[in-house]
C-alpha positions as CSV (number, residue, x, y, z in Angstrom):
1,M,57.0,95.7,69.5
2,I,57.0,93.1,72.3
3,E,58.8,93.6,75.6
4,V,60.8,90.4,75.8
5,A,61.6,87.6,73.3
6,I,62.9,84.3,74.6
7,I,64.9,82.1,72.2
8,G,65.0,78.5,73.5
9,A,62.5,76.3,75.4
10,G,64.5,74.2,77.7
11,P,64.5,74.3,81.5
12,Y,65.8,77.9,81.5
13,G,63.6,79.4,78.8
14,L,60.5,77.7,80.1
15,S,61.2,78.7,83.7
16,I,61.8,82.3,82.7
17,A,58.6,82.4,80.7
18,A,56.6,81.0,83.6
19,H,57.9,83.8,85.9
20,L,57.3,86.5,83.3
21,K,53.6,85.5,83.2
22,R,53.3,86.0,86.9
23,C,54.9,89.5,86.6
24,E,52.6,90.3,83.6
25,V,55.6,91.2,81.4
26,P,54.6,90.7,77.7
27,F,56.8,88.1,76.0
28,R,57.0,85.6,73.1
29,I,59.0,82.5,73.3
30,F,60.3,80.5,70.4
31,G,61.7,77.0,70.1
32,S,61.0,73.3,70.4
33,P,60.2,72.3,74.0
34,M,63.1,70.3,75.7
35,H,64.8,70.1,72.3
36,T,68.3,69.4,73.5
37,W,67.1,66.8,76.0
38,L,65.0,65.0,73.4
39,T,67.4,65.1,70.4
40,S,71.0,65.3,71.8
41,M,70.9,62.9,74.8
42,P,70.9,59.1,74.5
43,R,67.6,57.4,75.4
44,G,68.1,55.2,78.4
45,M,70.6,57.5,80.1
46,R,69.9,58.9,83.6
47,L,70.6,62.3,85.0
48,K,73.5,62.9,87.3
49,S,71.6,65.6,89.2
50,E,69.6,64.3,92.2
51,G,65.8,64.3,92.1
52,F,65.3,67.4,94.2
53,A,67.7,69.4,91.9
54,S,66.0,68.3,88.6
55,S,62.9,70.4,88.5
56,L,61.8,73.3,86.3
57,Y,60.6,76.3,88.2
58,D,57.2,78.1,88.2
59,P,56.8,80.9,90.7
60,D,54.8,78.8,93.2
61,S,56.7,75.5,92.7
62,A,53.3,74.0,91.8
63,L,54.8,71.4,89.4
64,T,58.1,70.0,90.7
65,L,59.6,66.8,89.5
66,E,58.5,65.2,92.8
67,S,54.8,66.2,92.4
68,F,54.8,65.1,88.7
69,C,56.2,61.7,89.6
70,G,53.6,61.4,92.4
71,Q,50.8,62.2,90.0
72,R,52.1,59.6,87.4
73,G,53.1,56.9,89.9
74,L,56.7,57.1,88.8
75,K,59.6,56.2,91.0
76,Y,61.2,59.2,92.7
77,A,63.4,60.1,95.6
78,A,65.0,63.4,96.5
79,L,68.4,61.6,96.9
80,G,69.9,58.3,95.7
81,V,67.4,57.4,92.9
82,P,68.7,58.4,89.4
83,V,66.2,60.3,87.3
84,P,65.6,58.6,83.9
85,L,66.0,60.9,80.9
86,E,62.5,59.9,79.7
87,T,60.9,60.9,83.0
88,F,62.7,64.3,82.9
89,T,61.7,65.1,79.3
90,V,58.0,64.1,79.7
91,Y,58.0,66.2,82.9
92,G,59.4,69.1,81.0
93,L,56.8,68.8,78.2
94,E,54.0,68.7,80.8
95,F,55.5,71.8,82.5
96,Q,55.4,73.6,79.1
97,K,51.8,72.7,78.5
98,K,50.7,73.9,81.9
99,F,52.7,77.1,82.3
100,V,53.9,78.1,78.8
101,P,51.1,77.0,76.4
102,E,51.9,80.1,74.2
103,L,55.3,78.6,73.2
104,E,55.8,79.0,69.4
105,G,57.6,76.1,67.8
106,K,59.4,78.4,65.3
107,M,63.1,78.4,64.7
108,I,65.1,81.6,64.6
109,A,66.8,82.5,61.3
110,S,68.4,85.9,62.2
111,L,68.8,88.4,65.0
112,H,69.7,92.1,64.2
113,R,69.9,95.2,66.2
114,S,67.3,97.8,65.4
115,P,66.7,101.5,66.7
116,S,64.1,100.3,69.2
117,G,65.8,97.0,70.2
118,F,66.1,93.9,68.1
119,Q,64.6,92.5,64.9
120,I,64.1,88.8,64.9
121,G,63.7,86.9,61.6
122,L,61.8,83.6,61.9
123,E,62.3,80.7,59.5
124,D,58.7,81.1,58.3
125,G,59.4,84.6,57.2
126,E,57.8,86.5,60.0
127,I,59.7,89.5,61.5
128,V,59.4,90.1,65.2
129,V,60.5,93.3,66.9
130,A,61.5,93.1,70.6
131,R,62.8,95.5,73.1
132,R,64.8,92.8,74.9
133,V,66.0,89.3,73.9
134,V,67.0,86.3,76.1
135,I,69.2,83.7,74.5
136,A,68.4,80.4,76.3
137,V,69.6,77.9,73.7
138,G,70.8,74.4,74.6
139,L,74.3,72.8,74.4
140,C,73.8,71.5,70.9
141,Y,75.2,74.7,69.5
142,F,78.5,74.2,71.3
143,A,79.4,70.6,70.6
144,Y,83.2,70.3,70.5
145,V,85.2,67.8,68.4
146,P,89.0,67.9,68.5
147,S,90.7,69.1,65.4
148,I,92.4,65.7,64.8
149,L,88.9,64.2,64.3
150,S,86.9,67.1,63.0
151,D,88.1,66.9,59.4
152,L,86.6,63.4,58.9
153,T,83.1,63.0,57.6
154,E,80.1,62.0,59.8
155,E,80.1,58.6,58.2
156,F,83.1,57.8,60.4
157,V,83.1,60.4,63.2
158,T,80.2,62.0,65.1
159,H,79.8,64.0,68.3
160,S,78.1,62.2,71.2
161,S,75.2,64.8,70.9
162,K,74.2,63.2,67.6
163,H,73.1,59.9,69.2
164,C,69.7,59.9,70.9
165,T,69.5,56.3,69.9
166,V,72.3,53.7,69.4
167,D,70.5,50.7,67.8
168,R,72.2,51.2,64.5
169,F,75.5,50.2,66.0
170,K,74.5,46.7,66.9
171,G,77.2,44.3,65.9
172,R,79.6,47.1,64.9
173,E,82.9,48.2,66.4
174,V,82.7,51.6,68.0
175,A,85.5,53.7,69.7
176,I,84.4,56.4,72.1
177,V,86.8,59.2,72.7
178,G,86.5,60.7,76.2
179,A,86.1,59.7,79.8
180,G,83.3,61.9,81.1
181,A,79.7,61.3,81.7
182,S,78.5,61.3,78.1
183,A,81.3,58.9,77.1
184,L,80.5,56.3,79.8
185,D,76.7,56.7,79.4
186,L,77.1,55.9,75.7
187,A,79.5,53.1,76.3
188,A,77.0,51.4,78.6
189,L,74.1,51.9,76.2
190,L,76.1,50.7,73.2
191,H,77.3,47.6,75.1
192,Q,73.7,46.8,76.0
193,A,72.6,47.3,72.4
194,G,75.1,44.7,71.2
195,A,77.9,46.9,69.9
196,F,81.6,46.2,70.4
197,V,82.8,49.2,72.3
198,Q,86.2,50.5,73.3
199,L,87.0,53.7,75.3
200,V,89.9,55.9,74.4
201,A,91.0,58.7,76.8
202,R,94.0,60.9,77.8
203,Q,93.2,60.5,81.5
204,P,95.1,57.7,83.2
205,I,92.0,56.7,85.2
206,V,88.2,57.1,85.0
207,R,86.9,59.0,88.0
208,F,83.4,58.0,88.8
209,H,81.3,60.1,91.1
210,H,81.1,58.6,94.6
211,Q,77.7,57.2,95.7
212,G,76.7,58.9,98.9
213,R,74.8,57.2,101.7
214,V,71.1,57.8,101.9
215,P,70.0,59.0,104.3
216,R,73.2,60.9,105.1
217,P,74.4,60.9,108.7
218,L,74.2,64.3,110.5
219,L,77.9,64.5,110.9
220,E,78.5,63.9,107.2
221,Q,75.9,66.5,106.3
222,M,77.8,69.0,108.5
223,R,81.1,68.2,106.9
224,H,79.7,68.0,103.3
225,P,76.3,69.8,103.1
226,T,73.9,68.7,100.5
227,T,73.4,71.1,97.6
228,G,71.8,71.1,94.1
229,L,75.3,70.7,92.7
230,G,76.3,67.8,95.0
231,P,77.7,67.7,98.5
232,G,80.4,70.0,99.8
233,W,81.0,73.6,101.1
234,R,82.3,74.7,97.7
235,S,79.3,73.5,95.9
236,L,77.1,75.2,98.6
237,F,78.9,78.5,97.8
238,Y,78.6,78.1,94.0
239,S,74.9,77.3,94.2
240,S,74.0,79.9,96.8
241,A,76.1,82.9,95.8
242,P,76.3,83.3,92.0
243,Q,76.3,87.1,92.4
244,V,79.4,86.9,94.7
245,F,81.0,84.5,92.2
246,R,80.6,87.1,89.5
247,H,82.8,89.6,91.4
248,M,85.7,87.1,91.7
249,P,88.8,87.7,89.5
250,A,88.1,86.4,85.9
251,A,91.1,84.0,85.9
252,L,89.8,82.3,89.1
253,R,86.3,82.1,87.8
254,L,87.4,80.4,84.6
255,K,89.5,78.0,86.6
256,I,86.6,77.0,88.8
257,V,84.2,76.6,85.9
258,R,86.6,74.3,84.2
259,R,87.5,72.1,87.2
260,H,84.5,72.1,89.6
261,L,82.1,69.3,89.0
262,G,83.7,68.2,85.8
263,P,82.2,65.7,83.4
264,A,82.9,62.7,85.6
265,P,80.5,59.7,85.0
266,A,77.9,58.9,87.6
267,W,78.3,56.1,90.2
268,F,75.4,54.1,88.8
269,V,77.1,53.6,85.4
270,K,80.3,52.0,86.9
271,D,78.9,48.5,87.1
272,E,77.6,48.7,83.5
273,V,81.0,49.3,82.0
274,V,83.8,48.1,84.2
275,G,84.9,44.7,83.1
276,K,82.6,44.9,80.1
277,V,84.0,47.7,78.0
278,P,87.8,47.8,77.3
279,F,89.4,51.1,78.5
280,N,92.4,52.5,76.6
281,L,93.5,55.1,79.2
282,G,96.4,57.5,79.1
283,M,96.3,57.5,75.4
284,T,96.7,60.4,72.9
285,I,95.4,60.2,69.4
286,T,98.3,61.2,67.0
287,R,96.5,60.5,63.7
288,A,93.1,59.5,62.5
289,N,92.4,58.4,58.9
290,V,90.1,56.1,56.9
291,R,91.4,52.8,55.5
292,D,89.3,50.3,53.6
293,G,86.0,51.7,54.8
294,R,87.0,51.8,58.5
295,I,88.6,54.4,60.7
296,S,92.1,53.9,62.1
297,L,93.3,55.7,65.2
298,D,97.0,55.9,65.9
299,L,97.6,56.1,69.7
300,C,100.5,56.6,72.0
301,N,100.8,56.6,75.7
302,R,103.0,58.7,78.0
303,N,106.0,56.5,77.3
304,R,105.4,57.2,73.6
305,A,104.6,53.5,72.9
306,P,102.5,53.4,69.8
307,R,99.4,51.3,69.0
308,T,96.6,51.3,66.5
309,L,92.9,50.9,67.1
310,V,90.6,50.2,64.2
311,A,86.8,50.7,64.4
312,D,83.7,51.1,62.2
313,H,82.9,54.4,63.8
314,V,84.3,56.9,66.3
315,I,82.1,58.9,68.7
316,A,83.7,62.0,70.1
317,A,82.3,62.4,73.6
318,T,84.5,65.4,74.1
319,G,82.1,67.8,75.6
320,Y,81.0,71.4,74.8
321,R,82.8,74.7,74.5
322,V,80.7,77.9,74.6
323,D,81.5,80.1,71.6
324,I,78.9,82.7,70.7
325,R,80.2,82.7,67.1
326,R,78.5,79.4,66.7
327,L,75.1,80.9,67.2
328,H,74.5,81.2,63.5
329,F,71.4,83.5,63.9
330,L,73.4,86.3,65.5
331,S,74.2,89.0,62.9
332,S,77.7,90.4,62.6
333,D,76.6,93.7,64.1
334,V,75.4,91.9,67.2
335,L,78.4,89.6,67.5
336,L,80.9,92.5,67.2
337,G,79.2,94.3,70.1
338,I,79.4,91.4,72.6
339,Q,82.3,91.5,75.0
340,T,83.5,88.0,75.8
341,V,85.5,86.0,78.3
342,E,86.9,83.0,76.5
343,R,84.3,83.4,73.8
344,A,81.4,83.3,76.3
345,P,79.5,86.6,76.9
346,A,80.6,88.8,79.8
347,L,77.4,89.5,81.7
348,S,76.0,92.1,84.2
349,A,74.3,91.1,87.4
350,D,71.1,90.8,85.4
351,F,72.5,88.5,82.7
352,E,72.8,91.4,80.3
353,S,75.6,91.4,77.7
354,S,77.5,94.5,76.5
355,V,74.8,94.8,73.8
356,P,72.0,96.6,75.7
357,G,68.9,94.5,75.9
358,L,70.6,91.2,74.9
359,Y,70.7,88.5,77.7
360,F,72.3,85.1,77.9
361,V,71.4,82.3,80.3
362,G,72.3,78.7,81.0
363,T,75.7,77.3,80.1
364,A,76.6,80.5,78.2
365,A,76.4,82.4,81.6
366,A,78.7,80.0,83.5
367,N,81.9,82.0,83.1
368,T,80.1,84.9,84.8
369,F,77.9,83.2,87.4
370,G,79.7,79.9,88.0
371,P,79.1,76.1,87.8
372,L,75.4,76.6,88.8
373,M,74.6,77.7,85.3
374,R,75.6,74.3,83.8
375,F,72.7,72.6,85.5
376,A,68.9,72.8,85.4
377,F,69.1,73.7,89.1
378,G,70.4,77.1,88.1
379,A,67.1,78.0,86.3
380,R,65.4,79.1,89.6
381,F,67.9,81.8,90.4
382,T,68.0,82.9,86.7
383,A,64.2,83.0,86.3
384,E,63.7,84.9,89.6
385,R,66.5,87.4,88.9
386,L,65.4,88.1,85.3
387,S,61.7,88.4,86.0
388,R,62.3,91.0,88.7
389,H,64.6,92.9,86.3
390,F,62.2,92.8,83.4
391,A,59.2,93.7,85.5
392,K,61.0,96.8,86.8
393,A,62.2,97.8,83.3
394,S,58.8,97.3,81.9
395,R,57.2,99.6,84.5
396,S,59.8,102.3,83.9
């Protein structure tokens, strides 16, 4: 019997483990370090989060992204300098080596309830019994492809999370569906790699995030305070008061999570795509099928004017939707016991689901605690809250 098992080794899982060590709470952590960032994000992209909001969190803040970049001689600024994906992943791996060297690179095959807690089956056949389990998996479990595209094979349609490299599309025609950050990031990288790219989106315009002035004038800071989620009083509330957010009416919480800080592309991508990548905006896909070894998209605009776009491949940059049923390792007895809000777990103040001893963090916790949980910046609050909770439970 171990006290806590952590499933997932991204910013949340590693930060929680680092805090549990300080509290001397026995734990085991399973997963591949920074897996989603290394395998589901395109190499060459840059983070939308500012430098000061892109750290992992140990109890003493001994290894922030700023200190890591200083040690390695890498370019860094708290504001205004985009963080390359490669810098962030190498930093995350260094954080793991320093603070969580006991990470076990084993995948989870099953999770069942047991009389004393949970029984975890590992892919190598080992059985682990834990009193409490933290689910800290990445977004890759929740990739969403619209139904009109999902029936086609991966030879012709893939989700954006399948492309950590884009070199294989050189000289090919690619249609990207979506107008968010992942869509525009991929469009820029594909164009640079020599692919012929077009963008298809229902939105009538692409809304790029605005580039703020650095340093920011005092009056501007007062009107729109700087936060880890971006400038603004609303962002300040969402990043500073997740426990208050949890008590708001469910309908309002869900509306805020959907709308606040949506998937808009970053300002630094604008010059890499505007005038270089054709935009087919205000378009709805009415049919998608394969003809003569290529994929054909029938489109129509708001005036119902039809047109057809033909490509070698379609990338669905259509985001992620949390649905705990897609966590294949959860047994039916566990799934049936989890109360949900729009298929995401409903959580207590300590991230505990309706199944006692089972906790969810990261994006899966956003419907309860707000937009903060969609970003690495939320790992600090999560790690501090959970470590105190587990330390108290362990002592009792």
